[in-house]
N, C-alpha and C positions, 0 to 999 in steps of 0.2 A: 853288669848283671851278675858276673861271677862272684864279685865281692859281696853283693847283697845276699846271694845264696849261701856263701860261706858264713856270713854273720848269722843268718837264720839257722844254719846247722849247729853252729856253736851255741846259740841260745837254747836250742832244743836239748843239746847234750847237757848243758848246765842245769836246765830245768829238770831233766830226768835224774841227774846226779843228786840234786837237792831233794827230789821226791822219792829217791830209792829207799831211804829208811822207812818212810811212811808206807811205801808199797810192801816192804817186808813185814811191817807190823800189822797191816790190814790186808785182808784177802780181797777187798774191792775198793776202788777209789772213792773218796768222799763225795758228797752231793755237790753238784756244780762243777765238777772237774771231769775231763774226758782224756783218755790216753789215746794218742794217735801215732802211728809210725811216721817217720820223717818223709817218706815218699808220698803218703796220703796228704800230709800237711802241705807239701809243695804243690800237689795237684790242686788242692782247694785254694791255695793262695793265687795260683796262676789264673784260676777261673774268676776269682774276685777282682783281680787287676789284670785284665787282658792286655796283651801287647798291642801297640798302635799299628793300624794297617799300613802296609807299604804304599808309598805314593804311586798314583796311576794317573794318566792323562785322559781327559775326555775325548781328545782327538788322537786317532791312531797315526795319521799321516797328513801331510799338507802339501799341496802343489805350489811350489815356490816360483817357478819360471817356466815359460813356454817359448820355444824358439822354432820358427818355421823357416824352411828353405824350400821355396816353390819355384817351379818353372812352368811357363805356359806352353802346352802342347797344342795339337790340332783341335781336339775336342774336349780336352780336360786339362786340369792343372795337377801336376804330380810333384812329389817331393817328400821331405822328411819333417817330422815334428819331434823335437827333443823336449821331454818332460823332466824337469828337475824336481825330485820328490824328496822330502825330508820325513823319514819314519821316526816316530817318537816313542815307540815301545818295542820290546823284544817279541819275537815270534812272527808268525805269518800275518801279514797285513794286506787287506784288500784295498786297492787304489783304483778308482774308476778313471777312465780317460774322458776328455771333454765330450759333452753330449753333442751328437750330430757329426762327429768326426769319423770318416770312413777309413779304417786302418787295415792294412794287409798283413804286415809282419811286425813283430816286436822284438827288441833286443834290450837286455838289461846289462849295462856296463860292457857292451860289445858281445855278450853271449845271448843266443836265442832264448826267448821266454814265451810261454803260451799266453794267448789272449783268451780269457774266459768270457763266453757269450753271456749277455745279460742286458738289462736296461738301466744304465748303459753298460757296455762291455768294461771289463776291468782286468788288471794284472795283480798277481800275488807276489809280494816282496817278502823275503825270508828273514831280514835282519833290520836292526835299527840303524839310523844314520842317513846320509845323503846318497841317493841313487839317481842315475840318469837312464830313463827309458826312452828308446828311440823307436818311432813308429814310421812305417812307410804308408803314406796317406795319398788319397786321390780326392780332389774337389771338382765337382761338375761345373762346367761353364753355363751360366744361366742364359736364357734366350736374349738375343740382342735387343736393346731398347735405345732408340735414337741413335743407332749406328754404333753403340758401345757394348762390348762384352763385359761381363762382371762375374765375380764369385763372392761367396759369403763364407767367412771363416767363423766357426761357432765360438760363442762366448766361453770363457774359462774363468775360474776363480783365482787364477794366478795374478799376483800384483804386477808382474812384469810379463808383457807379451810383446814379442819382437818378431817381425816377419821380413824376409827378403824375397822379393818377387823379381823374376827375370823374364823378359820378353825378347824373343829372337828377332827383333827389328828395332829401328830407331824412328824418331818422329812420332812419339806416342804421347797423348794427353792422358793423365791419370787423375781420377777423382776418388775421394775417400769419404766414408762415414764411420764413426766410431774410432778414429785414430788420426794420426798426422804423419807426414813424410819427414823423416830425419835426414835422408840423403838420396841423391839421384845422380846416376852416372850413365854415360853412353860410351861404350868401348867395344870395338871390333864388331860392329853391326848389332849389338845387343843393348837393351835398356835395362837398367837395374835400379830398383827402389828399395830403400830400407825404411820400414814402416813400424811405428810404435802404436800398439793398440791400447784401448782403455779396458780396465778390469771389469769383468761381469758384463761386457757389452760386445755384441757381435760386430765383426769388422767387415764392412762392405767395400769392395774394390772394383772400380769400373775403369776400363781403358778403351781408347779408340785412336784411330790414326789422326794425327794433328792436321787440321785444315789450314792451309795457307791463308793468312789474313792480309788481304791487299789494302786494308785501311791505312797501313803504315806508308803505303806508296801514294796515298791520296793527299792533296793539300788540305790543311786544317781550316775548317769552317766552324764557327761557333756563334752563339748568341748569349747575351749577358743581361741579367737583371740586377740593377744597383739601387739599393735603398740606403740613403745617406741621412744622417742626423747631424746638424751643425749647431753647436751651442756657442753663442757669442758672449763672452764674459767681459769683465771690466778691463782686463789686460791681455788675456789670451783667449783663443777660441779652440774648441776641441771638435774633432770629427769622428764619427763612428759609421762605417760603411759596411753593409752586408751585401756580399757579392755572390751571385749564383751564376755559373757558366754552364750552358748546355752545348755539348759537342754535337754538331750536325754531321760532320765528316772528318775523317782522319783520326789521329790519336794525339791527345794533349799530354805532354810530359811536364810542361811548366806553363805559367800564365804571366802576362805582362799587364800591370795596372799603372795607369798614368796618375801620378800624385801632383797636386797643384804646387807651385813654387812657395817656399816658406813653410811648408808643412813637414813636420818631423814624424815619421812612422814609429810608433811605440811598440805595437804588437800586431801579429797576424795569427789568428786562431782558426783552426779547422781540423776535422778528423783526418783528412788526407793530406795535410800540409807537412812536408818534410823539412823545408828550410825556406828562408826568404832573404832577399838582399836588395838594398836600395842603391841605384847607380844613376848616372846621368840620363839614361833612357827611361827610368821609372822603377817601379817596384816589381821585382822578379820573384814569383812564388813557385818553388819547386814542389812537385807532388811525390807522395810515397810510391805510387805506382802509376804508370800511364793509364789514362782513362779514355773511354770512348762514349761515355754517357754524360754525366754531370758531376760537378764539384762545387762545394760551397765553403766560404770562409768569411771572416770578419776582420776588417782592418780598422785599427784605432790610431789616432795621431793628434797632434796639436800644433799650434803656431800663433804668432802674434797677430792681432787684428786691432783696428782703431776702436777706441772706447765708444765713440758716437760718430754721427755723421754718415757719410757714404761708406759702406763696407762691401767689398767684393767677396762673395761667398765662394770658398774653395770647393770645387766639384771634382769628385773622383770619377775617372773614365776607364773603360776597358777598350783600348784602341784596336785590339785584335778582333773585336766582335763586329759581325756584320750588322747587328741590330741591338740597340740598348733600350731597355724598358726599366720601369721602377719609378722612383721619385726622390725628392729631397725635402726635408723639413728643417726650418730655421727657427731657433728659439733664442730669446734674449735672456741671459742669466743676470739676475739682479734687478736693479731699479731702472726699467726702461721698456720700450716697446718699439715695434717696427712701424714707422710712419708711412713710408712709400717703398715701392720695389720696382725694379726693371728686370725683365727676363727675356731670354732668347731661346727658342725651341723648348719652352717649358709652359705647362698649362696649370692654372690654379687648381688646387685640389684640397681635400680634407685630410688632416693627419691620420685619422682613423682608417682611411682607405689604403694607406701605405703598408700597414702591418709590420712584421719583423720587429726591428729595434724601436720603431716609433709607436707601435701599439701599446696602449696602457699609460702613455706619458701625457699628462694633461697640463697645459700651461696656457694662460690667457694671451700671452704674447707670441705664441707659435703660429707660423704660417707654413703651408705645404704646397708643393708643386709636383705634378706628374711629368715624367720625361716623355717627350714625343718620340715615336719610333723613327729614329734617324740612323744614318750610318755612323760607324765609329770615327770617321775623319771629319764629320760635320761639326761646326762650331756650336757650343752650348755655353750660355753665360747667365749669371744671376748676380744682381747687386741690390742691396737694401739700404734704406736710410734709418739709422738707429737714433732714437731720442731717449736720453737719460733724464731721470727725475730726482728731485730731492726726496729724502726718506719720508717727509710728511705727506707728499703727494702719492707715494707708493702704497701706503696703507690701503688694503682692500676694504676694510671697514673698521671704524673705531668710534667709541663714545667719548667725546671730549670731556663731558661733565654730566653727572647725574645728580639731580636735586630732588630730595624727598621732603614732604611736609606731612607730618603725622599728628593726629589728634587722638590721644588716649583717654577714653572714658572709663569710669569705674564699673560700668556694666559689662565688662569682658569684651569690649569691642574697640577696635582702632581703625580710624578712617585715615587712609594714606593717599596722597596725591604725588605722583612721580613724573618727572620731566627729564628727558634724555636728549642731549645735544649730540646728534649722530652725523658723522661724516662717512659717506659710502660711495664707492664707485664700482662695486662688484656684487655684493650680497643682495639677495632678493627679499629675505625675510629676517626679522629679528625674533628670536625665540626668548620668551620671558617665562620663567618658572616661578609662579607665585608661591608665597609661603603656605604651609599647610593650613587648611581651614579658611583661606581667603576666597572672596567672591568678587569677580571683576564687575565694576559698574559701567565704566566708560573707557574708550580708547580713541585716540586721535593721532594722525600723522600729518605734520605740517599744517595744523589747525583744521584738518579735514577729518570728520568722524569716520571711523572704519569699523568693520565687523571682524574681529579677530578670528583666525582659524584655530581649531583645536589640534594641538600636537600630541599631547599625552596628558596623563593626570596632572592637574595643577599647572599645565604649561599651555601657552597660547602663542600663535604666530602672527606677527604684525608686518604688513607689506612695507618695504622701504623704497624711498626714492634713490635713483642712481645718478651719479655724476658722469660726465663724459670721460672716456678713457684717455689717459695722457694729460689730463688737466686736474688741478686741485678741486676736489668735489666740494660743493657748498655744504654748509651745516644746516640741518633742519631739526625740528623738535618733535619727539614722540612723547605723548602724554598718556598716563594711565590714572584711573581712580578705582580703588578697590577697598573693600571692607574686610577686616581680618578679625576672627574670633580668637580671644586669648583667655588666659586664666585670670580670675578675679584678684585684685590687689589686696594684700594683707596689710595689717598695721605696720609691720616691719618685715623686711625680707628682700628678695631679689626678683626682678622681672627681666625678661629678655624680649628684644624686638628683632625679628628676622626680616631682612630685605630681599627682594626678588633676585634670582640668579639669572644672569644674562649670558648669551652665547657670544658676546663680544667683549673685548677688554675695555675697561673704564679707566680713564686717566685721573679723574678727580670725582669725589663723591661728597655731597653735603646733605646733612639731615637736620631739619628743624622740628623738634618734638614739643608739642603742647600737651599739658597734662592738667589734672585737677589741682586747684590751689590748696586743697586739703592735704596734699602730699608734698614732701621735699624729696627730690631724686638726685642721685649722685652717680654719674657714669663711672663704671669700673674700668681699669686699665685694659687696653686692647688695641685693635687696629685703628679705631676712631679716637680722636682727641677733641677736647673742648677748646673752641676758639671763638673770636668775634666774627659775626657774619658780615662780611664786606660786600655781599651780593654775588651773583653768579659771575664766574670768570669767562664763560663762553659767550661770544657775542650774540648768538641766537637766543640764549636765555636772558641776557641783559635787556634785549629789545622787548622780550615778552613780558618781563616783570617791571618795566619802566612806568606803568600806569600808576596813578596815585591810589593810595589805600582808601577804601570805602569805610565810613564810620558805621558802627553797629550800636544798638541799644540793648542792654541786658539788665533786667531788674532795676531799671532806673539809672544804670550806669552807662555812660557813653565812652566808647573806646574805638581806636582806629587800627586795630591789628597788633598793637604792642602788647606786652605782657600786662595782665591785669591781676597782679598778685594781691591788690587791695580789695578784691571781691570778698564778700562775706564768707568766712570759712565754714559757717554753720549750714550753708546751703549747698546742695549738690549741683554739679553742672547739669544743664539741660541735656536731654537726649540728643543723639546725633541728628535725628530727623528735624528737630526744632532748631538746630544750629545752622541748617542750610538756609541761606537767605531766600525769602519768597515762599518758603514752604513751612508753615507752622500750623499747629492744630487750631489756631484762632484765625487762620486765613479765611476771609469770607468766600463762600461758594465752594470750599474744598470738599465738604461732605457731599454737596450736590454733584460735584464732578465725579466723585467716587461712585455714587449711586447711579449716575448715568452710564459709566463704564461697565458696571455690573449688569445693567439692563441690556446693553448692546449685545448683538449676536457674536459669540466667541469664535465662530468659524471664519470670520473675515480675516484676511491677511493684508498686511501693509507692505508695499514694495519699497525697498531702500533700507538704509541704516538709520535706526532711531537711537542716537546716543543719549546717555544720561548726562546732561551738562550740569556740573556741580561747581558752585563757587566755594572754595575751601574756607571754612570758618577758622581763622587764625586768632583764637582767643585763649586765655589762660596763661599761666607761667610757661616759659619755654626755655629750651636749651639748644644750642647749635653745636654740631659735631662735624668733623671733616676727616677725610681719608684720601689717600692717593693710590693709584696703580692697583686696581682690582682685576685679577685674572678672569678670563672668560669661564663661565660655568660655575663660578664661586658665589655662594650666598653668604653675605656678611651678617653676623649675629652680634648685636650690641646688648650688653648686660648693664643693668642699673640696680643700685641699692636704693630702696624706697623706705621712707619713714613717714608715718601719719602725724600731722600736726594737730595737737589738741586745741 
């Protein structure tokens, strides 16, 4: 600042020196110039560039720490409160004491200081820095509740709040709210606690004479509920046991669990489990604190079991319990099921009734038992006979082969007949999602006409037959006939054919497509490939299509279902209605039948399923395509390049 002002003064002197000849020559300064003394110039400059304000703190003082040293008297609690205060600015600062604290005397760094009455009372501190204000305080003892005396220490904004409480007797139980006990000692007939409180939260302290608990002298009596899940794998078996122990008498510090021979305990989990150890007597579970109520934990382990045949199910017991309840569920992991079982002191039950670790686990091979209420020393046993299957017999449901026969007409319609060789021992329905714009004509299951259920848009449900569990399910045929609307064929371009989407995997798919002889079609590369039709591979479909072909007559030509590429190319294929055998526009009496149906009362209903039995017209040039391994829910789309033959 000094150098700046010196430069300014020098500049003014130089300016006056240069202007002095002009001032002598003229009696008044030229227009646009003003003569100012140096002092006035400095005053104007200071006003135009004011000095920055001195830094100041928005908080004058802060309460850093509160330390209480209290002692319980006859009707009150007396002691001292030391307030550590940091003053952040010079001058007198007003510092309030915690709200609700009754103080008698105050000292500042050992010297008496006045308490100024107010709401709340406060002290005046004369200087900045750290100061310690000591207050003599009194806290009233609140009326006894449940035989316990209590006090309430007001909340303070200090981040550290520490309290020492002394009671002139021993054998005291202390409970806290708003803090925790850091230390407790009993010396010379006195009990002393060191308590740490929470910031901005009142500290509640209650104490009463300790009542002698004679439960420690009583013998331990308890009851147990054991819910066990046993999973029998190909080589090993795993157990998961949920154990809940209710203490009826005495105090439980640890618990003994009987583990079956050959089972290795992997883990014991529980909120009150401190440690666990396996010895010759069993599994010993140590608790964090002795309990007089209840305790729960989960034991997991594994061991070798036979792959099939008779298997002795390992059962977890609590031999210390007077009474055991709960249950055990046995599940076969992999390809197999339980054929028979033998039990002692067990009752058949449902897995959903056991709850705990069994609830929500669904398996067709699971069986469950409830434990009978018996003593801990009574014998309990369970053995099952496990039967394993080959992978083919384990499949819940599968479509061995799907065969499609399609007739594409030039009038934007495709007639499709679908046959599915289904093997099923679990599923109740087959969901078929038809292509967009398709109308279902007929459905049959094992040669029996059925009325499909509606699942959603373009999707139907067909009931399935079931095989016996544990045996290879027989194959049966599900048939569909539907009409699909498509785009008209152009002279040259591409067309696509979408097949239904099934909710079961398909091992093999075959498609025989018949089309107009006026077009030549070429399948484009994709999932399907062109190959010779050797007939269905599934036995159920081979038996179905073993009947000889029926000859048909069309425009004077006789054919037996083979390709008829020699048909006149100048003629259109007949409509789909006339292709259906037995139903033509020239059929005698057809018009009279239609007229009779229209005259009948439309309000009448017919009981039962009335399927549309259609004999598929296999005429025209054809191409056969095949594919393997179609995933469930997938709709295959086949694309063709078409060209019109002149």
